[in-house]
N, C-alpha and C positions, 0 to 999 in steps of 0.2 A: 440230730442237727447241731452243726457247729455254730457257735457264737459269733455275732456281727460286731463284737466290740472287744476291746481291750480287757484284761483282767482289771480289777478294782484298783484305781490309783487313789491313794489318800491326799486330801487337800488340807493344807494347813490352816485356811480360813475356817472359822467355826469350830464346832467339836465334832470330831469322827466324820467329817464330811468325806463322801467318796465320789469319784467320777469314773464313768465308763465311757471312753471315746471310741467312736464309730471307725471301722478301718475304711469304709467307703468315705468321700468327702461328704459331710452332713450338710443338710440344709435347714436342720432345726436344732434348738436347743431345748431340753426339757428339764426343768428344776423341780425338785420335791422339796417341800418345807414343812416340817413337822409342827405339833402343837405342844401345849404346856405338858412337861413331863415325858416327852416322847424322845425318840431317838432318830438319827439320820436314817438308818436302815429299818430298825425294829418297827417303826410306826407302820411302814408300808408292807410289812409281810412279805408276800411273793412277788410284789410288783417287779423288783430288780431282775429275778430270774425269768419271769414271764417276758418282759419287754426285750431282755437281752437275746433270747431265743426266738423272737417274733421278726420275720423279715419285714414287716410294716415298720418297723423301727430301726432297720439297718442304716438309715441315713440321719439318725438322731443321736446327738451327745446327750447322756444322762447324767445328772447330777443329783445326790442326795445330800442336802445341806442340812447341817446340825449346828444346835446353838444351845448354850445352857440356860434353860428357862428358869432355873432356880436362882439366877443371878441377873441383875439389871431389870430395866424397865422395857416395854415394848418399843419405846422410842429408840433406846440404845440398840436393841437387835434389828429394828428397820434400818437405821443409818448403817450399821456394819453389812447387812444384807445387800444394800444398794451398792456400796462400795465393792462387795464382792461380785455382784452382777457385772460391774464394769470390768473387772478383771477377768471374769469367765468367758467374756466375749472375744477375748483375745488370749487364748490359754497357752499358745507357744510363747508369745511376747512377754507374759506375765508369769511364766515358769510353772503353770498348772499342768500342762502337758509336757512330760519329760522328753527331751530330744532322743533318747534312746528308743523311743516308740517309731521313730521315723515317720511321723505323720505331719502333714502340712497344716499350716494356721487356718483357722475356721473363719468362715463369712457366713453367717447364719441368716437365711431369709425370714425366719420367724422364732420366737421365744415363747414357750408355754410353761407357766409356773403353776404347779400343782401344790395346794396347801390344805393343812388339816387344822381345824379349830382355831386356836390361837395363831397359827400360821397365817390364816387369812388377813388377820389385822397387820402382822409383820410386813407381808406382802404388799397390801394395798398402800400402806404409808412408804414403803421403799419406792413403789412405782410413782407416788406423788412427788417424793423427794427428787427422783429422776426427772420428771416432768418440769419441776421448778427449775432444774439445771440445764432444762432444754437438751436432754440427751434424744437423739434421733431414734435410737432403737425402741424407745418407749411405744412408738407407734406401731412396731410389729410384735408387740408383747400382748399375750392374752393370758387370763386365769381361769383355772379349774378349781373348785373349791369343795372339800368333803367337810361336812358338818361345821361350817365356819362360824366363828364367834364374833362377826363383824358388827353385831348389834349388842354383844355382850354375852355374859353366860352366867349360870348359877355357879359362883366361884367356889364354893364348898363341895358341891358335886363334882365340880371338875377336879379338884384336888384330891378328892377321894377316889375317883374314878382312874385317874391318871397315875397317882401314887398311893395304892392301898395301905402302904405301910404308914402313911400319915393320918390314920384314923383318929388319933388323938389331938390332932391341930385342928381345931374349929373356931369358927367366927372371926373375931378381931385378930386372935393369934396368929391364925394361918395367913392372913392378909398382911399382917406386920412382918412375919417371916419371909413372905415371897411377895414383894411389892408388886410384881407383875400382875398379881390378880386383882389388884385395884384397877388397872388398866383394863379389865374385863367387866367391871361393876357398871351396869347401863346407867345407873343414877349418878355415878361419881366420876366416870372416865372422861377426861379431856379428850384424849387422843381419839377414841371412837367418834366423838361429837365433831372433831376437826376433819377426820377422814370422810365423814358422811357429807359434811358441808362442802369441803372442796370438790368432792367427787360429784356431787349434785351440780354445782356451779359448772364444772367442766362439761358435764351432759348436756345441761341447758344450752351451752354456747356451742354444741357439737364438736366439742374438742376433747371428750372424754371417753372415747371409745375403749381404751385400754383400762378404764374403771369399770367395765360391764364384764362381770363373770360369763364365761361361754358355758359353764358347766357348774351346777350346784347340786350337790347330793346329801340328802339327810337321812338318818335312821328314822323310821316310824316311831313316834313317842319318845324321842331323844330326852333324857332329863338334865342334859347340861346346857344346850343352846335350843333356841326357838326357831322353827322353819317359818320365817316372815319374809315376805319378798323385800329384797334390798334394791332400792332404786330401780335401775334397769337391767338388772342381772336376769339371766335366763330363768325361766320357771324351774323349779327344784324337782329333781328326781328322788322319790322317796322309796327307801329300801326296807323290806320287811324283815323282821327277826335279827336286826342288827343294833348295835349300841353305838354310842358316841364314838368309841375307841375301835370298833370293829368294822364300821361301815367303810373305811378306806383300806382294809386289808383284803386283797383278793386270794381266793382259794381255788382248787380244782373245780369246787361245787359253787363257788361264788365268783364269777368271772365278769360281773358288772362293771367293776372298777376299771378293768383294762379295756373292756369293749368301749366304754365311754370316752376314754381318754383316745382310743384309736379312732374313734369318730371325729376328733378335733386335729389329727394331723393330716 
């Protein structure tokens, strides 16, 4: 089966970000955002190949966004991601879609952002920033979250699972070396508190549909994050025999992640 998209086009924004543009005029933009220690493509395993060969995604532009989780705070990455989304909505005008591809400017009907772990915090805050800026596209944006860390995480387990080579970085030293881990400490994090408070107020005023995740997926017995209902998110799907880092990686035997996403488009 022939692919429905261009070959991978590298995006200068973020770290190793890649985009695949649909040959047909697309009606949807799908953006993947990885978590702590992850990579733009590696976090998602076979997602790229499975979506690109699937006719159900023929009218979707697909971005795998990367950022350096070992540098900066969650707020830094959220702001950068927000500004990137602004550019991504008009890829021709903003030089993300090379003219040599001879494809028209995009006009998306909807935007789906798929995030893993720390990525859920980055995405939630970025959408709140867009809402503060009164961006109309926020109303047509939805989230799908895998092992979200939006209520915090066991930061040492997270560091060890995401970056096994850091086995000797424990406790306070790990959090000092990588400040973003402090943003996931449920007892200390300001950004987690602010995101939840703002989201709750928007939902109470019927102005926060974009703050409600349409899909939440956890690995049963996840040792990094807790499966706790977050405001008015959809009830979680729980995957057997998966871990915090594998729950978002589809394979030929484990196709649930792709099936779930397909149900949202």
